[in-house]
C-alpha positions in Angstrom: 0.0 0.0 0.0 1.4 3.4 -0.9 2.7 5.6 2.0 0.2 8.3 1.2 -2.8 5.9 1.4 -1.5 4.5 4.7 -1.2 8.0 6.1 -4.7 8.8 5.1 -6.0 5.6 6.6 -4.4 6.3 9.9 -5.7 9.8 10.0 -9.2 8.6 9.4 -8.8 5.9 12.1 -7.5 8.5 14.5 -10.4 10.9 13.7 -12.9 8.1 14.3 -11.3 7.1 17.7 -11.3 10.8 18.8 -14.9 11.1 17.9 -15.8 7.9 19.8 -13.9 9.0 22.9 -15.4 12.5 22.8 -18.9 10.9 22.4 -18.3 8.7 25.5 -16.8 11.5 27.5 -19.8 13.7 26.8 -22.3 11.0 28.0 -20.2 10.2 31.1 -19.7 13.8 32.0 -23.4 14.5 31.5 -24.2 11.6 33.9 -21.9 13.0 36.5 -23.4 16.5 36.3 -26.9 15.2 36.3 -26.3 13.2 39.4 -24.8 16.1 41.3 -27.7 18.3 40.3 -30.2 15.6 41.3 -28.6 15.1 44.7 -28.6 18.8 45.4 -32.2 18.9 44.3 -33.0 16.0 46.7 -31.4 17.6 49.7 -33.0 20.9 49.0 -36.5 19.3 48.6 -36.1 17.5 52.0 -35.3 20.8 53.7 -38.2 22.6 52.0 -40.6 19.8 53.0 -39.4 20.1 56.6 -40.0 23.9 56.4 -43.6 23.3 55.3 -44.2 20.9 58.2 -42.8 23.5 60.6 -45.1 26.2 59.2 -48.2 24.0 59.5 -47.2 23.0 63.0 -46.9 26.6 64.1 -49.9 28.0 62.2 -52.4 25.2 61.4 -54.5 27.5 59.2 -51.5 28.8 57.2 -52.4 26.5 54.2 -55.6 28.5 53.6 -53.4 31.4 52.6 -50.1 29.8 51.7 -51.6 27.4 49.1 -53.8 29.7 47.0 -51.3 32.6 47.1 -48.4 30.3 46.5 -50.0 28.4 43.7 -51.0 31.7 42.0 -47.5 33.2 42.4 -45.7 30.1 41.2 -47.8 29.8 38.1 -47.3 33.5 37.3 -43.6 33.1 37.6 -43.7 30.0 35.4 -45.8 31.6 32.7 -43.9 34.9 32.7 -40.3 34.0 33.3 -39.9 30.3 32.9 -42.2 29.1 30.1 -42.4 25.3 29.5 -41.4 24.6 33.1 -45.0 23.7 34.1 -46.1 20.3 35.0 -44.0 17.1 35.3 -41.2 17.9 32.9 -41.3 14.4 31.3 -43.7 15.6 28.5 -41.2 18.3 27.6 -38.3 15.8 27.4 -40.4 13.6 25.2 -41.4 16.5 22.9 -37.8 17.7 22.7 -36.7 14.3 21.5 -39.1 14.6 18.6 -38.1 18.1 17.6 -35.4 18.7 15.0 -34.8 22.4 15.5 -32.1 23.0 18.3 -33.6 26.4 19.2 -37.1 24.7 19.7 -35.5 22.1 21.9 -33.8 24.7 24.0 -37.1 26.3 24.8 -38.2 23.0 26.3 -34.9 21.7 27.9 -32.6 24.7 28.0 -30.7 25.8 31.2 -33.1 28.6 31.8 -36.0 26.2 31.9 -34.0 23.8 34.1 -33.2 26.5 36.7 -36.7 27.6 36.8 -38.0 24.1 37.2 -35.8 23.4 40.2 -36.7 26.6 42.1 -40.4 26.6 41.2 -40.7 22.9 42.2 -39.1 23.7 45.5 -41.5 26.6 45.9 -44.4 24.2 45.3 -43.1 21.8 47.9 -42.8 24.7 50.3 -46.5 25.4 49.8 -47.2 21.7 50.5 -48.3 20.9 46.9 -48.8 17.2 46.1 -46.0 17.0 43.7 -42.7 15.1 43.3 -39.2 16.0 42.2 -38.6 13.0 40.1 -40.3 14.2 36.9 -38.6 17.6 37.2 -35.3 15.8 37.6 -35.9 14.1 34.2 -36.3 17.5 32.5 -33.3 18.9 34.3 -31.3 15.8 33.4 -32.3 16.2 29.8 -31.3 19.9 30.0 -27.9 19.1 31.4 -27.2 16.5 28.7 -28.4 18.9 26.0 -26.1 21.6 27.3 -23.1 19.4 27.8 -23.7 17.8 24.3 -23.1 21.1 22.6 -19.4 20.4 23.2 -19.6 17.7 20.6 -21.7 17.3 17.4 -23.6 14.3 18.8 -27.2 13.1 18.1 -29.2 15.1 20.6 -32.0 12.5 20.8 -29.6 10.1 22.5 -28.4 12.7 24.9 -32.0 13.6 25.9 -32.8 10.0 26.6 -29.6 9.5 28.6 -30.2 12.6 30.7 -33.7 11.5 31.5 -32.6 8.1 32.6 -29.8 9.5 34.6 -32.2 11.8 36.4 -34.5 8.9 37.4 -31.5 6.8 38.5 -30.1 9.6 40.7 -33.5 10.7 42.1 -34.5 7.2 43.3 -31.1 5.6 43.6 -32.5 3.1 41.1 -30.1 2.7 38.2 -31.9 -0.3 36.6 -35.2 1.7 36.7 -33.4 4.6 35.1 -32.3 2.5 32.2 -35.7 0.8 31.8 -37.5 4.2 31.9 -35.2 5.7 29.3 -35.8 2.9 26.9 -39.5 2.2 27.6 -40.9 5.7 28.0 -38.5 8.1 26.3 -37.0 6.2 23.3 -39.6 3.4 23.0 -36.9 1.5 21.1 -33.6 -0.1 21.6 -30.8 1.2 19.5 -27.6 -0.7 20.3 -25.1 2.1 19.7 -27.0 4.8 21.6 -28.3 2.5 24.3 -24.8 1.5 25.4 -23.9 5.1 26.1 -27.3 5.7 27.7 -26.6 2.8 30.1 -23.2 4.1 30.8 -24.5 7.6 31.7 -27.2 6.1 33.9 -24.8 3.9 35.7 -22.4 6.8 36.3 -25.3 8.8 37.8 -26.3 6.0 40.0 -22.7 5.5 41.2 -22.3 9.2 42.1 -25.6 9.0 44.0 -24.4 6.0 46.0 -21.0 7.6 46.7 -22.6 10.7 48.2 -25.9 9.6 49.7 -25.0 6.0 50.4 -26.5 2.7 49.1 -29.9 3.4 50.6 -33.3 1.9 49.6 -35.9 4.7 48.9 -38.7 3.0 50.9 -36.5 0.8 53.1 -36.5 -3.0 52.8 -40.0 -4.6 52.5 -40.6 -8.1 53.8 -44.1 -8.4 52.3 -44.9 -11.7 50.7 -47.9 -13.6 49.3 -48.5 -16.9 51.2 -50.2 -19.7 49.2 -51.9 -20.0 45.9 -55.2 -18.6 47.2 -53.4 -15.3 48.1 -52.5 -14.7 44.5 -56.1 -13.4 43.8 -54.5 -10.2 45.2 -52.7 -9.7 41.9 -55.7 -9.5 39.5 -57.8 -7.6 42.0 -55.2 -4.9 42.5 -54.3 -4.9 38.8 -57.8 -4.2 37.7 -58.8 -1.7 40.4 -55.4 0.1 40.5 -55.2 0.2 36.7 -58.7 1.7 36.3 -58.1 4.3 39.1 -54.7 5.3 37.6 -56.2 5.5 34.1 -59.0 7.7 35.4 -56.4 10.1 37.0 -54.5 10.3 33.7 -57.7 10.8 31.7 -58.9 13.6 33.9 -55.4 15.3 33.8 -55.3 15.2 30.0 -58.9 16.3 29.5 -58.6 19.2 31.9 -55.2 20.5 30.6 -55.9 19.9 26.9 -59.6 19.6 26.2 -61.8 21.9 28.4 -64.7 23.1 26.2 -67.1 26.0 26.2 -67.3 29.0 28.5 -65.4 27.3 31.3 -62.6 26.4 29.0 -62.2 29.9 27.6 -62.1 31.3 31.2 -59.5 28.7 32.2 -57.2 29.6 29.3 -57.5 33.4 29.8 -57.1 33.3 33.6 -54.4 30.8 34.5 -53.4 32.6 37.6 -57.0 32.8 39.0 -57.5 29.2 38.2 -54.3 28.3 40.0 -55.5 30.3 43.1 -58.8 28.3 43.1 -56.9 25.0 42.8 -54.7 26.1 45.7 -57.8 26.9 47.8 -59.5 23.6 47.0 -56.2 21.8 47.7 -56.0 23.5 51.1 -59.5 22.3 51.9 -58.5 18.7 51.0 -55.5 19.1 53.2 -57.6 19.9 56.2 -60.0 17.0 55.4 -56.9 14.7 55.4 -55.5 16.2 58.6 -52.4 17.2 56.6 -51.6 13.8 55.2 -51.9 14.9 51.5 -49.3 17.7 51.7 -46.0 17.1 50.0 -44.9 14.0 48.1 -46.6 11.5 50.4 -43.3 9.6 51.0 -43.9 9.3 54.8 -47.4 8.0 54.4 -46.4 5.5 51.7 -43.5 4.1 53.7 -45.6 3.8 56.8 -48.2 1.8 54.9 -45.6 -0.5 53.4 -44.4 -1.2 56.9 -47.9 -2.2 58.0 -49.0 1.1 59.7 -52.6 2.0 58.8 -52.4 5.5 60.4 -52.9 7.3 57.0 -56.7 6.7 57.3 -59.1 4.9 54.9 -59.6 8.0 52.8 -56.0 8.8 52.2 -55.8 7.2 48.7 -58.9 9.1 47.4 -57.8 12.4 49.0 -54.3 12.1 47.6 -55.8 11.4 44.2 -57.7 14.7 44.4 -54.8 16.7 45.8 -52.4 15.5 43.1 -54.9 16.2 40.4 -55.4 19.8 41.6 -51.7 20.3 42.0 -51.1 19.0 38.4 -53.9 20.8 36.6 -53.1 24.1 38.3 -50.0 24.6 36.2 -47.4 24.2 39.0 -44.1 22.7 38.1 -43.9 19.3 39.7 -43.9 15.6 39.0 -46.3 12.6 39.5 -44.1 9.8 40.5 -44.0 10.1 44.3 -47.6 11.3 44.8 -48.8 8.5 42.6 -46.8 5.9 44.5 -48.3 7.3 47.7 -51.9 7.3 46.3 -51.4 3.8 45.1 -50.3 2.7 48.6 -53.5 4.3 49.9 -55.7 2.5 47.5 -53.7 -0.7 48.3 -54.7 -0.2 51.9 -58.4 0.0 50.9 -58.1 -3.2 48.9 -56.3 -4.9 51.8 -59.5 -4.8 53.8 -60.9 -7.4 51.4 -58.2 -9.9 52.4 -56.6 -11.5 55.5 -54.7 -9.0 57.7 -51.5 -11.0 57.3 -51.5 -9.9 53.6 -51.8 -6.2 54.4 -48.2 -5.2 53.4 -48.2 -7.3 50.3 -51.5 -5.9 49.1 -50.3 -2.3 49.7 -47.1 -3.1 47.7 -49.1 -4.6 44.8 -51.7 -1.8 44.9 -48.9 0.8 44.7 -47.5 -0.8 41.6 -50.9 -1.2 40.0 -52.0 2.3 40.5 -48.6 3.8 39.5 -48.7 1.7 36.3 -52.2 2.9 35.6 -51.0 6.5 35.8 -47.8 6.4 33.8 -48.7 3.3 31.6 -45.1 2.1 31.8 -45.5 -1.4 33.3 -41.8 -2.5 33.2 -40.6 0.7 34.8 -43.3 0.5 37.4 -42.5 -3.0 38.8 -38.7 -2.5 38.4 -38.6 0.8 40.2 -40.7 -0.4 43.1 -38.7 -3.5 43.4 -35.5 -1.5 43.6 -37.0 1.0 46.0 -38.2 -1.7 48.4 -35.5 -4.4 47.8 -38.2 -7.0 47.8 -37.2 -9.3 44.9 -39.4 -12.1 46.2 -42.4 -10.1 45.1 -41.1 -9.4 41.6 -43.4 -11.9 39.8 -46.7 -10.7 41.5 -45.7 -7.1 40.9 -45.0 -7.9 37.3 -48.4 -9.6 36.9 -50.2 -6.7 38.5 -48.4 -4.1 36.4 -49.3 -5.9 33.1 -53.0 -6.2 34.2 -53.1 -2.6 35.3 -51.6 -1.4 32.0 -54.3 -3.1 30.0 -57.1 -1.8 32.3 -55.6 1.7 32.2 -55.6 1.8 28.4 -59.4 1.2 28.5 -59.9 4.5 30.3 -57.0 6.5 28.9 -55.9 5.2 25.5 -52.7 7.2 25.3 -49.9 7.5 27.9 -50.4 10.6 30.0 -46.8 11.8 29.3 -47.1 11.3 25.5 -50.6 12.9 25.5 -49.3 16.0 27.3 -46.2 16.1 25.1 -48.5 16.9 22.2 -49.1 20.3 23.9 -45.5 21.2 23.0 -45.5 19.7 19.5 -48.9 20.7 18.2 -50.5 23.1 20.8 -54.3 22.8 20.9 -56.1 25.6 19.1 -57.8 28.2 21.4 -61.5 27.6 22.0 
């Protein structure tokens, strides 16, 4: 081979290797940054939640002012200064993945949106809103990857998926769930080249989370189990009821945010701040009816139920359902993951009254997965994430069965996944009515 041809070949090989190393570096660096941001977000959210508890302990009637004023102010700030920061953040990440224009993507997952998302979500938690930080962490993770990716001419779609998965992994300390969520909900396909880098980014984010926060389990370690063949009736019962309830929640959320008709719809679209204030006031009333149990993510109540404590009250699931719906339709930035898991635990507690007391913890766990699946319609993510969060691998098969049944039942009520339905708002905004 002539010397010139060899030189050209080596140059091409060197250029290819540099491109591959740069590609891997960008994904890994994005995973590190996403994990650090998610950890800081987690710590800040815990402090803000504690501040809300202190306020309510000192002034029991504070929510009657704090919730409507806070909801209205936060929605005003979101609409005026941080557009596209409203809601969960997962629909924005899904929509950004489908867009080809970088400037249009930046409007959904740019740094400005990410910064607003973090502070406004913390503001919502300070008000006691029934929201979570996991969905916002997905949008923030996608924004971090999108920004870091500008250092290299890489495919932005892969970066968005990687950032979203890394956000879930760091938020829940659940790397496997982060990978599954990225593939099942964000990409809905498995591309070998991109998926390897997505997995690497998610694992790095999970590793950073473990190094800083420790190898903890989100809900502790569950010892729930189903005894005997007769007890397996729990799986279809929870699957059907939880799936229908979760599907109803998603259907109401989509209809209210996208399809309100007539005079009420026109008023809703022209007066988003007033609507948020009314939602905040109704939310405060539900808070009093629940004796404060629906405020915040619902983590404490869900963990207590998983441990066999029935202190949340028989109406907790239904009230958490309403509180989360009001928080979501108001336009507040905030996610659905944690509140849905808590509401699912509450519905599981109700279903448990149909069975032997020794099955209580198992029914709560299965009910949690079933309702969560009904809301997000991502069955694999649902049973994997709850398994990781409870370290109860002995319940994997019943959780899998309940998730699949719940998915089918949820689709009967809400034919399209709530996140993908809401993503259409950012791709083809509904015409004004």
